[in-house]
N, C-alpha and C positions, 0 to 999 in steps of 0.2 A: 160931721163940723155941714153947719150950716148950711143943712138938711132937715125939714119938718115934722121928720118919721121916721125908722126904725128903715137903715135900708143893713141888708146882704155885706161885709167885710171889705170881700171880694170887690164890688161894684164903687165903694166910699174911698177903697182908697184908692182905683183907677182915676175915679174921677180927680182927689183931692193931688195924683198925679200928673192931673188934667188941667190945674186953672192955667190960666192965663197967665204971662204969657206963652201959650201954648210951644212945648218942647217937639221940634218930629224925630226927638228917637223916644216918643212916651206914647205907645196905644195907643189908638183914641178910640175912645166908646161912643156911638152912633147917640144906641138908645140902648133901652131893657126893660123890664118884665117880670113883676115879681107874681108866683103863682103861689099854690098854697104849700105846695110838697117840693118847688126845685125855681131856678127862676134863668130865664133868656138871658144874654147877653150880645151886642148888636154889636158888631166890631168892623172898622175900619180893617182893610186886605187889599195891601199893596198887588200887582201886580208888575214880574213876573216877581214870587220870594215864597225863601222856604225860611225851614227852621234851620237856623244856623251848623248844628252837629250834619246835616244832608249838603249844607252848599259844601263844608268842608270835604266833607265823601269825596262831594262832583270835581272837588278840586285836588283828585289826588292823598286826598289824605293831611294836607297840610295847604300855610295858604303859603307863599311867599311873605317876607319882610315887611314892605309896602300895603299892601293887603291885610294882611296884620296886624298892622301900627295905627289902621281909619277905623277897621273895622274897634277892635281896644276905643281907640280914644271915645265913638259915639259909647259903650258898652260904659264908659267910666260917666259920663257924660252924662248919660240915662242915669247912675245914678246917684248921681250930684245931687240931680235931679228929684227923684224923689227925696234924696233927706232934706235937700232944703224945704221941699212941698209936707215934708213929717210921715217920709212913708219910709218902712224897713221894709224893703221887696223880701227878703232871707230865703230866694230863693231864682239867683242870678245863676246859670245854665246854658249850656249852650242851646239847650227847647227850650229855652225863655226868649230866644235872638230872633227876628226873621228878618232875614237881610234881601234887601231888593236887590238880585240875579244884573236886574239893566243899571244902579246907580250905584250901588255896595252901601242904601242905605240902613241903617239900621237899629230894628225899636226891640223892643221890651217890653216883656206878651207878661201877661199872668201873674194876677194880685194873690189869687187864689188861698199863697202864703203867707203874706204880707200880715204885717201888723200898724201903727199908727206906734210915728215915738211920742219913745219915753226918756225922761231923768234919769231914771234906776234901768241897772242891770237887765238885763234875758235870760235864759235858762235854754 
C-alpha cells in the first residue's frame, strides 16, 4: 500500500509494520534494492543481540519469570502493532525474535511468511 510500484511482499509488510509512530519492537528496514531475480534488504542490527532461541540457551535453557515476562510483553506488543497496521506475521517464533543482551529489548524480524490482514478467514 502507498507505493507507486509493486514491491516484494516481505518488504511491503516490513514497511507497513514500521509505519509512524515507529515501534521499537519491530525491526527497522533501513534500505532495500530490487534486482532481477532477488532483492536485498538492509536491516538495523542492534548490538549486542541474538535470536531468542540462542538467548535462552545462553541462560541455561530457561529464563526466570521476570525475564520471561519482560520478553513476552514485548512480543505481544510487536504482534499487536503488526495487527493494528494490517500485517499478519504468521511466523512468530524464537528464531524470529532478536534480543539485545544489554537492554533486553526484543525486536520482531522476518516478515517473509506474512500476509496483509483480511476480513475473511485464513487457511
